[in-house]
C-alpha positions as CSV (number, residue, x, y, z in Angstrom):
1,X,43.4,124.5,88.7
2,X,46.2,122.4,90.2
3,X,46.1,118.7,89.8
4,X,47.8,116.2,92.1
5,X,50.3,113.9,90.5
6,X,49.5,110.3,91.5
7,X,51.9,108.8,94.1
8,X,52.5,105.9,91.7
9,X,54.3,108.3,89.3
10,X,55.7,110.8,91.8
11,X,57.6,108.3,94.1
12,X,59.5,106.5,91.3
13,X,60.3,109.7,89.6
14,X,61.8,111.2,92.7
15,X,63.7,108.0,93.4
16,X,65.1,108.0,89.9
17,X,66.2,111.6,90.2
18,X,67.9,110.9,93.6
19,X,69.6,107.8,92.1
20,X,70.9,109.8,89.1
21,X,72.2,112.4,91.4
22,X,74.0,109.9,93.7
23,X,75.6,108.0,90.8
24,X,76.6,111.1,89.0
25,X,78.5,112.4,92.0
26,X,80.2,109.0,92.5
27,X,81.4,108.9,88.9
28,X,83.4,112.1,89.4
29,X,85.0,111.0,92.7
30,X,88.7,110.8,92.5
31,X,90.2,107.3,92.8
32,X,93.9,107.3,93.5
33,X,93.9,103.7,94.6
34,X,95.6,101.1,92.5
35,X,99.1,100.2,91.3
36,X,101.4,103.0,90.1
37,X,104.8,103.1,88.4
38,X,107.3,105.7,89.6
39,X,109.8,107.5,87.4
40,X,112.4,105.1,88.8
41,X,110.4,102.0,87.6
42,X,109.3,101.1,91.1
43,X,105.8,99.8,91.6
44,X,103.7,101.4,94.4
45,X,100.4,100.0,95.6
46,X,98.0,102.8,96.9
47,X,95.0,101.8,98.9
48,X,92.3,103.4,101.1
49,X,92.9,103.3,104.8
50,X,91.0,105.1,107.5
51,X,89.5,107.6,105.2
52,X,92.8,108.5,103.6
53,X,95.4,107.0,101.4
54,X,98.2,104.5,102.2
55,X,101.0,103.3,99.9
56,X,103.5,100.5,100.0
57,X,106.4,99.7,97.7
58,X,105.3,96.6,95.7
59,X,108.4,96.1,93.6
60,X,111.7,97.8,92.6
61,X,113.4,97.8,89.2
62,X,116.5,96.4,91.0
63,X,115.2,94.8,94.2
64,X,118.6,93.4,95.3
65,X,121.6,95.3,96.6
66,X,124.4,94.9,94.0
67,X,127.0,94.6,96.7
68,X,125.4,91.8,98.7
69,X,123.0,90.2,96.1
70,X,120.3,90.3,98.9
71,X,117.1,92.2,98.9
72,X,117.5,95.9,99.6
73,X,116.8,97.0,103.1
74,X,115.8,100.3,104.8
75,X,119.5,101.0,105.6
76,X,119.1,104.8,105.9
77,X,116.3,104.7,108.5
78,X,117.0,106.9,111.5
79,X,115.8,104.1,113.8
80,X,118.5,101.4,113.8
81,X,115.9,98.8,114.6
82,X,114.2,99.3,111.2
83,X,117.3,99.2,109.1
84,X,117.0,95.5,108.3
85,X,113.4,95.6,107.0
86,X,113.1,95.0,103.3
87,X,112.3,98.0,101.1
88,X,109.8,95.9,99.1
89,X,106.7,96.0,101.3
90,X,107.7,99.2,103.0
91,X,105.0,101.7,103.8
92,X,105.9,105.0,102.3
93,X,102.8,106.9,103.3
94,X,99.9,106.1,105.5
95,X,96.8,108.0,106.3
96,X,97.2,110.9,103.8
97,X,94.1,113.0,104.4
98,X,91.8,114.5,101.7
99,X,92.6,118.1,101.1
100,X,90.1,119.2,98.5
101,X,89.2,117.7,95.1
102,X,91.7,115.0,94.0
103,X,94.3,116.0,96.6
104,X,95.6,114.4,99.8
105,X,98.2,115.7,102.3
106,X,100.3,114.2,105.0
107,X,103.7,112.6,105.4
108,X,105.8,110.5,103.0
109,X,108.7,108.4,103.8
110,X,111.7,108.3,101.5
111,X,113.8,105.1,101.9
112,X,116.6,106.7,99.8
113,X,117.5,108.9,102.8
114,X,115.4,107.5,105.6
115,X,113.5,110.7,106.2
116,X,109.8,111.7,106.3
117,X,108.6,114.8,104.4
118,X,105.5,116.9,104.2
119,X,103.6,115.5,101.2
120,X,100.9,116.3,98.8
121,X,99.5,113.9,96.3
122,X,97.3,115.1,93.4
123,X,95.4,112.9,91.0
124,X,95.8,114.9,87.9
125,X,93.8,112.5,85.7
126,X,92.8,108.8,85.8
127,X,96.4,107.8,85.0
128,X,98.7,110.4,86.5
129,X,99.5,111.0,90.1
130,X,101.7,113.9,91.1
131,X,103.6,113.2,94.4
132,X,105.4,116.1,96.1
133,X,107.6,116.0,99.2
134,X,108.8,119.2,100.9
135,X,111.1,120.4,103.6
136,X,110.6,124.0,104.5
137,X,110.3,125.7,101.1
138,X,112.2,123.1,99.1
139,X,110.0,120.6,97.3
140,X,110.6,117.7,95.0
141,X,107.9,116.4,92.7
142,X,107.6,113.0,91.0
143,X,105.0,111.8,88.5
144,X,103.6,108.3,88.9
145,X,101.7,106.6,86.1
146,X,98.9,104.1,86.6
147,X,99.8,100.5,85.8
148,X,97.3,98.4,84.2
């Protein structure tokens, strides 16, 4: 003989199960946002933007040009109109799109040569971000460490 479970018990139980499922999934979600230190001791700020990731240069180990004593500018940019913009504050990627678990792909800008590259960014663990830029089959990978 089947007995009916009272609604007073069933509804809270189902709600608790649904809540546990939702919070469990969220705890495993990758979060690459935050402040990161590059291998060159620059600080990069990564944030969410439009469902993807954006990043800007927050600080440099040596922010001033040794020849002029002034803040470094984007002197290698292909667009002459952008060559006077400061490197600190410069967006280096915008709108990287999710490409599987803990991975984003798109374009990255390198102010050292003024070029954009195909990029993949992988959150390897909570404190390590692997950033790779590629041209054709030649890739360069850097490891960033979470600050904080």
